[in-house]
N, C-alpha and C positions, 0 to 999 in steps of 0.2 A: 504493500500500499503506500508506504513511505517511499519507496523507489518510482512509482507510477507519478507521485504527487511531485517528485524531483525533476520526472521528465517535461511534465506539465509545465511546471515554472520554469525550467531552462528553455524550454521552446516559445513560450510567452517572452521571455527576455530578449532570445534571439530575434523574434518576430520584431519586436519594440525597438531595438537596434536597427534591424533592417528600416523599418519604416522612419526611424529618425535620420539616418544616413540618408536615404532618397527623398525626405524634405528639408536637408539643409539647403541652405540659400545658394551655397556654393555649386549644388549640383544642378541646378535649374539651368534649362536651355535659353539661349538666347537667338536671334535671328542671324542665321550664318551669312557672311558675306554682304553685310547690312552697308546698305546707301544711304548715306545721310540726306545728300540734297533730293533724293526721291521720296524721303518723308517729309521733306517742309511742306508748309502751308496749313491748311484749315482740316482741323479733325472733329467731329463731332463725336461729345460722349454717348454712348448706346447703354452700356450697363457698366456699373461699379460696383466694388466691395472696398469696406475698409473694417479693420479691426476694433477700432477706436469710434464707430459711430454705430450709436443706437437707432433703429429704422424708427420713424414715426410715420403717421399720414401724411406729413408734408415734407417734400423731397424738391431738391431745387431743380429747377428747369432750364430749358435752352442752353445746356453747358457745352461750350466749345473752347478749342484750344489751337492758336495757331503759331506754328514753329518757323523761326526765321533765323536764317545764319547770319552772326555778328562779323565784323571784321576781325576781330580777336581768334576767331575758330569756333566761340561759343554759341550757344543757340538759345535764343529769347524764346518763352512761351509766355503769349499773351493770351489771357484765358478771361471769359465772359459768362454770366450765368445770370438766371432770375431767380430770386429770394421771394417765395410766396409768403414768407411771414414778414416780410418787409415792405408791404403794399403791391407784391410783384414788380418792384423795381429792379433793376440790372446791376450787377456788380463787377469789376474789372479788376485784375492783379496781374501782377509778371511775376516769373521765376525764371530761372535760367539752367540750362543743362551745358555740363562740362564734358568734353570728351576726355573718354581714357585710351589706354592701349588696346582695348578690346571695341571695336567700331558700333556695336549694340549696347554697350555697357556705359552709362554716363554717371557722373555727380550731379547730383539733384540739389539746387538751392531753391527751396519752396518758399514764395514770396520773396525772394532776395534777400531773407534773413542771416544770412551766411552760415548757415547750418547744413552742412553737406551730408546727403545720404545716397545710396544706390538707385538707379532708375534705369531698368532694363527696358530693352524693346524685345519680348519674347518672340514675336513673330509678325509679320507684316506683308501684305501682298501690294502694298503703297497704293492702290487705287481703290480697294474696297475696306478692309479692316486691317486692323492692329490691337495687337494686345501689350500692353503695359504694365510693369511691376514696380513696386517699392516696397524696399523693407526698411522702415524708419527704425527698426530694434531688433537687433539679434541677439537670441539667447544664448549662454554659453556653450550649448551642445551644436549650433550654428544653425539651427532651426530660426525661424522668423515670429518675433513675439507680436509685434505689429505691422501689420504688411496692408498695402493697396494696391487694388489692379484695377485697369479699366479695360473695356474691350470699345474701340472707337471706329470710325465710320468716315469716309468721304463725303458723306450725304448723311441728312438727317434722321434717316432709317438704315436698317441693314437688314439684306435678304436673309430668309431662314436657313439657306444652306451655307452662306457664310457665316452666320452666327454659327451653327454646327460645327464649323470648321475652328471656330474659337475654344468651344467647350473643352476639348480633349487637351489643349494647352492649358487650360485654367486647372484642371484637373492634375497637369505635372506639377504645378506650382503649390500642391497639397491644399488648394483651395475648394471649397464647396461652392459648386455654379447655383445652386438653389439658394445662396445667400448673396447673390448678385443683385442689386437694385436698378430698375429701369429709369432712366433718364427721359422724360418726356420732352419734345421739341413742338413749340407753338407758334411762338411770336420772332424769337430770334432776340438778339440782344446786339447794340451797337458796341464801341470800344468806348464810350463816354460811362464813366462810373456814375454819375448823375443822372444817367436817361432812364428813361421808363415807356418802353415800348407797348403799344397796344391798350 
């Protein structure tokens, strides 16, 4: 009885180690032969996930990101969206991606506050969809404690077959696709932070 219990416990431990290794941030795939210039331009947020966001009935809408290559080689991200809790007003802020030695991996300066974290382009076909991933806080075992991920589209919607291509990529990041929230696009927002559209 004790021997069989030991086998079960050992098997459980081996499985946990295997899962932990599979879910280490360093083992996650990124886009091979990533071409920055093809990624530039406007992307619409279609679905998103955040470890530190508690879902409510009120979600941001009309979320878009415009990626622009700067003269210093960094990429600026101009983000706009609509906040239903603030009279459906639009907001606008900037962030920066700093290239690394791996073309699909960047350092992410969220809202240009000087606090860098990893930002990875997991996959993209450049013309339809992209999957991006950020780990804001890595655990001691290499897994991610606070992650954020996006499914993006070149248009304000994404065809079901392209969404189906993105889901297996999400699962490779050890994220649950059912926990991803949908971003609705209705009226759009300008780059003026004080503007109210619609």
